[in-house]
C-alpha positions in Angstrom: 70.8 49.2 9.3 71.2 52.5 7.9 68.7 53.4 4.9 70.0 55.2 1.8 70.5 58.6 1.3 67.3 60.6 0.0 66.5 64.4 -0.2 65.8 65.0 3.3 68.8 63.4 4.4 70.9 65.1 1.9 69.6 68.6 3.2 70.1 67.3 6.7 73.6 66.4 6.2 74.7 69.7 4.2 73.2 71.8 6.9 75.3 70.1 9.3 78.4 70.3 7.0 77.8 74.1 6.9 77.3 74.4 10.6 80.8 72.3 11.0 82.6 74.6 8.5 81.1 77.7 10.4 82.6 76.7 13.6 86.4 76.5 11.9 87.0 80.2 11.9 86.0 80.4 15.6 87.7 77.3 16.8 90.8 78.6 14.7 90.8 82.2 16.5 90.5 80.6 19.9 93.4 77.8 19.4 95.8 79.9 17.0 97.6 81.3 19.9 98.4 77.7 21.3 99.1 76.2 17.6 101.6 79.3 17.1 103.4 78.5 20.7 103.6 74.7 19.5 105.2 75.8 16.3 107.8 77.7 18.1 108.7 75.2 20.5 109.2 72.8 17.7 111.5 75.0 15.9 113.4 75.4 19.3 113.7 71.7 20.2 115.3 71.0 16.7 119.0 70.0 16.7 118.9 69.7 21.0 120.3 66.6 22.6 118.0 64.0 24.0 117.8 60.7 25.4 115.9 57.7 24.6 115.9 54.5 26.8 114.4 51.2 26.0 114.6 48.0 27.4 112.7 44.3 27.1 111.2 42.4 29.8 108.8 39.1 28.8 106.5 40.6 25.9 106.8 44.3 26.9 109.4 46.9 25.5 109.6 49.8 27.6 111.4 53.0 28.4 111.7 56.9 27.8 111.5 59.3 25.2 112.7 62.9 24.8 114.2 63.0 28.1 116.7 65.9 28.4 119.0 64.1 31.0 120.4 60.3 31.5 119.5 60.7 35.0 116.1 61.4 34.5 115.8 58.6 31.8 117.1 56.2 33.8 115.0 57.0 36.8 111.8 56.6 34.9 112.8 53.6 33.3 113.7 52.0 36.7 110.2 52.6 37.9 108.5 51.3 35.1 110.5 48.2 35.3 109.8 47.9 39.1 106.0 47.9 38.4 106.3 45.5 35.8 107.8 43.2 38.2 105.8 44.2 40.9 102.6 43.3 38.6 103.9 40.0 37.7 105.8 38.7 40.8 105.7 35.2 39.7 108.0 36.1 36.6 110.8 37.7 38.8 114.0 36.4 37.8 112.9 34.1 35.0 112.7 34.6 31.2 109.3 33.4 30.0 108.6 32.2 26.4 105.6 32.2 24.4 103.5 33.9 27.4 100.5 35.4 26.0 99.2 38.8 26.3 97.5 39.7 30.1 96.2 42.8 31.6 98.6 44.8 33.1 97.3 45.0 36.8 94.4 47.2 38.3 93.8 50.5 37.8 94.8 53.3 40.4 93.0 56.5 38.9 90.0 58.2 37.8 91.5 58.3 34.5 91.3 54.4 33.9 88.5 52.7 36.1 88.9 48.8 36.5 85.4 48.1 35.5 82.9 45.7 34.2 79.4 46.5 32.9 76.4 45.1 34.1 73.9 46.6 32.1 74.5 46.9 28.5 72.0 48.8 26.6 72.1 50.4 23.0 73.4 53.4 22.2 69.8 54.6 21.4 68.4 54.3 24.7 71.1 56.1 26.2 70.2 59.1 24.1 68.1 62.0 25.5 64.5 62.1 24.8 62.8 65.4 24.1 62.1 67.4 27.4 64.8 65.0 29.2 66.7 68.4 29.6 64.1 70.9 30.3 63.4 73.4 27.4 65.0 70.8 24.8 63.7 68.4 22.2 64.8 66.3 19.6 64.7 67.8 15.9 64.1 64.2 14.7 64.5 60.5 15.5 67.8 59.3 16.3 70.1 58.0 13.7 72.2 54.7 13.7 75.3 53.3 12.3 76.4 50.0 12.7 79.8 48.2 12.1 81.5 49.5 8.9 78.7 51.7 7.7 80.0 54.4 10.3 79.9 57.9 8.9 79.5 56.5 5.2 77.4 59.4 4.2 79.0 62.2 6.4 81.8 64.1 4.9 85.2 64.2 6.9 83.8 61.7 9.6 87.1 59.8 9.8 85.6 56.5 10.7 88.9 55.0 10.8 89.9 56.2 14.1 86.8 54.3 15.5 87.4 51.2 13.7 90.6 50.6 15.3 89.2 50.7 18.5 86.5 48.1 18.1 83.8 50.2 17.1 80.4 48.4 17.1 77.4 50.7 16.8 76.6 54.4 17.2 73.5 56.4 17.9 73.2 60.2 17.3 70.7 62.7 17.5 70.4 66.7 17.3 68.6 68.9 19.8 66.9 72.1 19.3 65.3 74.7 21.7 62.1 76.9 21.3 63.4 79.6 23.1 66.7 79.8 20.9 65.1 79.9 17.3 64.1 75.9 17.1 67.0 75.0 14.9 69.5 72.2 15.7 72.2 73.4 18.3 73.5 70.4 19.8 74.4 67.0 17.9 74.9 63.9 20.6 76.7 60.7 19.8 77.0 57.5 21.8 79.5 55.1 20.6 79.3 51.4 21.7 82.9 50.4 21.5 82.7 46.9 22.9 84.7 47.2 26.0 86.0 49.8 28.3 89.6 49.3 27.3 88.4 50.2 23.7 86.3 53.2 25.0 89.2 54.5 26.7 91.6 53.9 24.4 89.8 56.1 21.7 89.1 58.7 24.5 92.6 59.1 25.3 93.6 59.1 21.7 91.4 62.4 21.0 91.7 64.7 24.3 94.3 66.6 25.1 96.2 67.5 28.1 95.6 71.4 27.4 92.0 70.7 26.9 89.6 72.0 30.2 88.1 69.3 32.7 84.8 68.8 34.1 83.3 66.1 36.4 80.1 64.5 34.7 79.0 62.2 37.5 81.8 60.1 38.2 83.7 60.4 35.1 86.2 63.3 34.3 85.3 64.7 31.0 87.3 66.7 28.4 85.8 70.1 27.6 86.7 71.9 24.3 85.7 74.9 22.5 82.7 73.3 20.7 82.8 69.7 22.3 82.6 67.7 25.2 83.9 64.1 25.4 83.9 61.7 28.0 83.9 57.6 28.2 82.1 55.2 30.8 82.2 51.7 30.8 82.0 50.4 27.2 80.6 53.7 25.7 82.3 56.9 24.2 80.0 60.1 24.5 80.8 63.0 22.0 78.6 66.2 22.4 79.0 68.8 19.7 77.9 72.5 20.1 77.0 74.2 17.0 77.1 77.8 18.5 78.7 79.5 21.2 76.3 80.6 24.0 76.0 80.0 27.7 72.6 78.3 27.4 73.7 75.7 24.7 76.8 75.3 27.0 74.7 74.4 30.1 72.3 72.3 28.1 75.4 70.3 26.8 76.7 69.7 30.5 72.9 68.6 31.7 72.8 66.3 28.7 76.1 64.4 29.6 74.9 64.1 32.9 71.6 62.5 32.2 73.7 59.9 29.7 76.2 59.0 32.5 73.3 58.4 35.0 72.0 55.9 32.7 75.5 53.9 32.3 75.6 51.2 35.0 79.0 50.0 35.8 80.4 48.0 38.6 83.9 48.8 39.6 85.8 45.3 40.7 89.1 46.1 42.3 90.1 42.4 41.3 89.8 43.2 37.4 91.4 45.2 34.9 89.5 46.3 32.1 92.0 48.8 30.9 95.4 47.2 30.2 98.6 48.7 30.7 97.9 52.0 32.0 98.6 51.3 35.8 102.0 50.1 35.0 103.3 53.5 34.3 104.0 55.6 37.5 101.9 58.6 38.4 104.6 60.7 40.0 105.6 63.8 37.7 102.8 62.9 35.4 101.2 65.6 33.4 97.5 64.9 34.4 95.3 63.4 31.6 98.1 62.7 29.3 97.8 58.9 29.1 97.5 57.6 25.6 96.4 54.0 25.0 96.7 52.4 21.6 95.3 49.1 20.9 95.7 48.3 17.3 97.1 50.7 15.7 100.5 52.3 14.9 102.4 54.7 16.9 101.6 58.2 16.1 104.5 60.1 14.7 104.7 62.4 17.6 106.5 59.5 19.3 109.2 59.8 17.0 112.2 58.6 16.7 110.4 55.5 18.4 108.1 55.2 15.5 110.9 54.6 13.0 112.6 52.1 14.8 109.7 49.5 15.1 109.7 46.7 13.0 107.8 47.4 9.7 105.4 44.9 8.6 104.9 43.6 12.1 101.5 43.4 13.9 101.3 46.6 15.9 101.9 46.2 19.5 99.4 47.5 22.2 101.0 50.6 23.8 100.6 53.1 26.7 102.3 56.6 26.9 102.4 59.2 29.2 103.9 62.7 29.4 105.9 63.6 32.5 107.2 66.8 33.5 110.5 67.6 35.2 108.7 70.2 37.3 106.9 68.5 40.3 104.4 71.5 39.5 103.6 70.1 36.4 104.4 73.4 34.7 107.5 75.3 33.7 109.5 72.0 33.1 110.3 70.1 30.2 107.9 67.0 28.8 109.1 63.8 28.2 107.4 60.3 27.6 107.4 57.0 29.7 106.1 54.3 27.5 105.2 50.4 27.5 104.7 48.5 24.4 103.2 45.2 24.6 103.6 42.3 22.1 101.5 39.3 21.6 104.4 36.9 23.4 107.9 36.8 24.5 109.4 35.7 21.6 108.3 38.5 19.5 109.2 41.1 21.7 112.7 39.6 21.9 112.9 39.5 18.2 111.7 43.2 17.9 114.2 44.1 20.5 117.0 42.4 18.8 116.4 44.5 15.6 116.3 47.6 17.5 119.4 46.9 19.6 121.4 46.3 16.4 120.2 49.2 14.5 121.2 51.5 17.4 124.4 49.6 17.7 125.2 50.6 13.9 123.9 53.8 14.4 126.5 54.8 17.0 129.2 53.6 14.9 127.9 55.8 11.6 126.6 58.5 13.3 123.0 58.1 12.1 120.3 55.4 11.2 119.7 54.2 7.9 115.7 54.4 8.2 115.2 57.5 10.0 116.6 61.1 10.5 118.2 60.3 13.8 121.6 61.5 14.4 122.9 59.5 17.3 125.8 60.9 19.2 126.9 58.2 21.1 125.6 55.3 23.1 125.5 56.4 26.7 125.6 53.0 28.3 124.4 49.3 27.6 123.4 48.0 30.6 123.2 44.1 29.5 121.3 42.4 27.1 118.0 44.1 27.5 118.4 47.9 27.9 120.0 50.5 26.3 120.1 54.3 26.5 121.2 56.6 23.5 121.5 60.7 23.1 120.3 61.4 19.8 118.8 64.4 18.0 117.1 65.1 14.8 118.9 65.9 11.9 118.6 69.1 10.3 
């Protein structure tokens, strides 16, 4: 277990906080143009017509969000429906009841391997030793966090995001190079998330489609201004660079490769350790935009769906993927495909009936009572299990 704070720990934590704050200015300067562009797009999109398609099948709710046309919304919804049927052929033409959650087929891409970890090792054993990367050494012995003690002594640590994905333990160590002044320059953190689906889930919730990418062994890593992030098996690896220099960046890549080699994974085509992800079609997807949620509320960026779900219910598992209307993946309009998985068919049907009634009422009154959705009209009610609406945000 983690010991209490002492004077050396306080000094070390203070120095780490100062280094993090020093990075803020540089990160802000690098990302400021992107942030400004997002704000301009957000303002520009206010009040424009969009389409929400939502349907229910067994324990799933699925559909599209933010589509700019009925045809685009219908096409993607149909593709998702077909994949649900193909992965569960035994249920075709049947209405299931109390069907328990099951894994959603097997993976088809590098973004979400079907995997079984054959060798479980502690995070400490995955950390680089002194001179494992030539010219780099540990500043001190590794630290460890276990269970709910994660980041208990680190300001702005944000441990809750890890708890939502089944966090078990973490090990970390700082590295220094005598050639660069013998001061901490790299922080290496290895998280044991308990399962591949948890590791992929937390990874997908942190990385962004606009992040740069780099292959680390067999894994695709997200590369940010001061951070490298990847997952493999049940582990999430997060490497932070305290300063911006080519030597530090190259050492970070080498450290990541050494850790990746130590994680032994057997990929089994007959199992699926990352659920739901294979159920979304890949055509016209924005690469590396998939977001898997296992035990968390929907982020607000998936509005208005966030406001339509039943308050107080256990959050469903969900997967969202961004699509682009242009086949080149750029220059078009982004929209989402999604799947929500409830614990059984009865729960999904209950949630669906409430959502359907809310949308029906809003089509008559012009807006919902619980969210700033202005429903212009119900485009078409296909049957008892699917509906498409045109909406825009109230200004």
